[in-house]
N, C-alpha and C positions, 0 to 999 in steps of 0.2 A: 279181312283186312281191317286194321284199327283206324278209326277216324280221329284226327287231331283237331282240337278246338283252338283255332288260331287267335281267339280273343281272350283266352285264359292266360293270366299272368303267372310267371314263375313264382314260387314261394319266396317271401322276403326272409333273408337270413342276415345276421350281423355282417357277414363278409360281403353281402350284396348291397349294403347301404353305403353310398358314397360318403367318404369322409371329407370334411372341409380341409382345404389346404392350410398348412401351418403358416400363419402370417405373423411376422414380428411386429409388435406394437410400435407405432411411430410417436405415440404420446405416452407420458407417464405422469403420475401424480406423486408428489413427494411432500413431506411436511417437516419443517424446521421451526424451532422456536427462535424468536429474535426479540429484541427490545421493541416495545410498542411504537415508539417514535420512528424507528427504522422501518417497521412494517407499514406505518401510516405514510411515510415518505415514499416508499416503494409503490404502494397502492396509488398514491397521488400521481406519481410519475407515469405509471402504467395507464391510468385513466386519461391523463393529459395527452400522452402520445397516441393512445387509442383513438381519442376524439379528433386529434389533429391529423392523423394519417388514415383513419378509418380501417386500420389493420386490426385483425383479431388480437385480443389481449394476450393469447398464448404466444403469438408472433412478436409482439412488443416485448414481453418478458424475456423471450429467447434472445432478442437483440440486446437488451440491457445486460443480460448475463454474458453474452459474447463480448460486449464492450468492456465489462469488468475483467473478463479473463485475459484480455489484451494487456491489462495493467496489473497482472498478477504479481510481478516483482515489487511494484509500488505498494500494493495491498499488503504483501508479506512484510515489507519494511515498516509500514504503518502499524501492523499488528505487533511486531517485535518491539516497537518503541512505546507501547502502552504500559 
């Protein structure tokens, strides 16, 4: 009769290695060029709201973008009049 070593681990093969679940990223980094004054004004607004609300800067920026998107037709009209 053959004895089985119960403490012996099975061999590791690529198929036996658990794969991490695919997770969609919730954050993204993008880069756009803009006039320095606009970038400075945006940074100042983000900093002011961050310190006033104690919310993370990424949340503040998301809210600023959401507010701007609510006014997209006005922004479009302003750009057409340049």
